[in-house]
DRENDO-1510 file (C-alpha; in Angstrom, 1 decimal, always signed):
<recs>
REC; n; res; u; v; w
REC; 1; MET; +2.5; +12.1; +10.2 .
REC; 2; ASN; -0.5; +14.1; +8.9 .
REC; 3; ALA; -2.2; +13.2; +5.6 .
REC; 4; PRO; -1.7; +15.7; +2.8 .
REC; 5; ASN; -4.5; +18.3; +2.3 .
REC; 6; LYS; -4.8; +17.6; -1.4 .
REC; 7; CYS; -3.7; +14.9; -3.8 .
REC; 8; PRO; -1.1; +16.3; -6.2 .
REC; 9; LYS; -2.3; +13.9; -9.0 .
REC; 10; CYS; -6.1; +14.3; -9.1 .
REC; 11; GLY; -6.8; +17.1; -6.7 .
REC; 12; GLY; -8.9; +14.9; -4.4 .
REC; 13; SER; -9.1; +15.8; -0.7 .
REC; 14; VAL; -9.7; +12.5; +1.0 .
REC; 15; PHE; -6.7; +10.5; +2.2 .
REC; 16; GLU; -7.0; +7.2; +4.1 .
REC; 17; PRO; -4.2; +6.0; +6.3 .
REC; 18; GLY; -2.6; +2.6; +5.4 .
REC; 19; PHE; +0.6; +0.9; +4.8 .
REC; 20; LEU; +2.3; -1.4; +2.2 .
REC; 21; PHE; +2.5; -5.1; +3.1 .
REC; 22; ASP; +4.9; -7.5; +1.4 .
REC; 23; ARG; +4.6; -11.2; +2.1 .
REC; 24; GLY; +7.7; -13.1; +1.3 .
REC; 25; ASP; +8.6; -16.4; +2.9 .
REC; 26; GLY; +11.3; -18.5; +1.4 .
REC; 27; ASN; +10.6; -18.8; -2.3 .
REC; 28; TYR; +6.9; -17.7; -2.0 .
REC; 29; ALA; +6.2; -14.6; -4.1 .
REC; 30; SER; +3.2; -12.3; -4.0 .
REC; 31; VAL; +2.1; -8.9; -5.1 .
REC; 32; SER; +2.5; -6.1; -2.5 .
REC; 33; GLN; -0.7; -4.9; -1.0 .
REC; 34; TRP; -1.9; -1.6; +0.5 .
REC; 35; VAL; -3.6; -2.3; +3.9 .
REC; 36; ALA; -6.1; +0.2; +5.4 .
REC; 37; GLY; -5.4; +1.5; +8.8 .
REC; 38; ILE; -2.4; +1.8; +11.1 .
REC; 39; PRO; -0.1; -1.3; +11.4 .
REC; 40; VAL; -0.8; -3.3; +14.6 .
REC; 41; LYS; +2.0; -5.6; +15.7 .
REC; 42; TYR; +0.9; -9.2; +16.3 .
REC; 43; ARG; +3.0; -11.7; +18.3 .
REC; 44; TRP; +2.7; -14.7; +16.0 .
REC; 45; THR; +2.6; -13.3; +12.4 .
REC; 46; GLY; +4.3; -9.9; +12.8 .
REC; 47; LEU; +1.2; -7.8; +11.9 .
REC; 48; HIS; -2.5; -8.2; +12.7 .
REC; 49; LEU; -4.3; -8.1; +9.3 .
REC; 50; ASP; -7.6; -9.8; +10.0 .
REC; 51; GLY; -10.6; -7.6; +9.0 .
REC; 52; CYS; -8.3; -5.0; +7.3 .
REC; 53; ALA; -9.2; -3.9; +3.8 .
REC; 54; LYS; -6.5; -4.9; +1.3 .
REC; 55; LEU; -5.8; -3.7; -2.2 .
REC; 56; ASP; -3.2; -5.0; -4.6 .
REC; 57; VAL; -0.5; -2.4; -5.6 .
REC; 58; ILE; +0.4; -1.8; -9.2 .
REC; 59; THR; +3.5; +0.2; -10.0 .
REC; 60; PHE; +4.4; +1.9; -13.3 .
REC; 61; ARG; +7.9; +2.7; -14.4 .
REC; 62; CYS; +9.1; +5.4; -16.8 .
REC; 63; GLN; +11.4; +3.7; -19.3 .
REC; 64; GLY; +13.3; +7.0; -19.8 .
REC; 65; CYS; +14.2; +8.0; -16.2 .
REC; 66; GLY; +13.1; +5.1; -14.0 .
REC; 67; PHE; +10.5; +7.1; -12.1 .
REC; 68; LEU; +8.1; +4.8; -10.2 .
REC; 69; GLU; +4.4; +5.6; -9.5 .
REC; 70; SER; +2.3; +3.2; -7.5 .
REC; 71; TYR; -1.5; +2.8; -7.2 .
REC; 72; ALA; -3.9; +0.8; -5.0 .
REC; 73; ARG; -7.3; +1.2; -6.7 .
REC; 74; GLU; -10.5; -0.7; -5.9 .
REC; 75; GLY; -11.9; -2.8; -8.7 .
</recs>
């Protein structure tokens, strides 16, 4: 899949490939993270994540209609 040409929110033109990563094992809870790059399957842990840039994902919800919007911002 090709990256969009322009961000519909801010008009920016630089998109970086990545994927959302959720870590859940038993009762362990964590915040979803956006991971830079293309997912690489790894035999022991499912995905190879060493050396990949990671950003926590925050999601906002409209109380009126339930629309969700997620961000993975640095800093």
